[in-house]
C-alpha positions, 0 to 999 in steps of 0.5 A: 500500500502506497500511502502517499498515492492513496492520500493524493488520490482520495484528496483529489476525489474529494475535490481538494488540492494535493500539494507537492512539498516545497521548502517555501511552503512549510505551512501547507499540509496534505491530508493523511487519511491513515490517521484518526483525524484524516479517517474522520474527515474521509468517513464524513465525506464518504458517508455523504456520497451516493455510492457509499451504500454500494461501497459498504456492500461491496467492500465489507460484506461482499468480500467476506462472503456474507459471513459475520465479521468484527465490524469495528476491526474491519471497518472503523480502522484508518488504514483499512478504510482508506485502502478499501475506499481507494480500491473501490473508487479506483475500480469505478474509474475504469 
């Protein structure tokens, strides 16, 4: 998992700018969806999208074959959520 690639992809999907690091721009901070703060921002945005129910079904129920699983462990997790959302949205673009 390339965290910078995922962060950039998801930031741009949200309609925000991704900034390449420049020595003169110390005060510019990109999103980091692999932190709890970034997870919260991504969760709020994703939950407002029309495709969110499809994402939940495909990524978290479909991939487990309908068997029960620990929701908090597999869903409320910054790394897993960002990675799964990246995969879902990347497949939708093709």
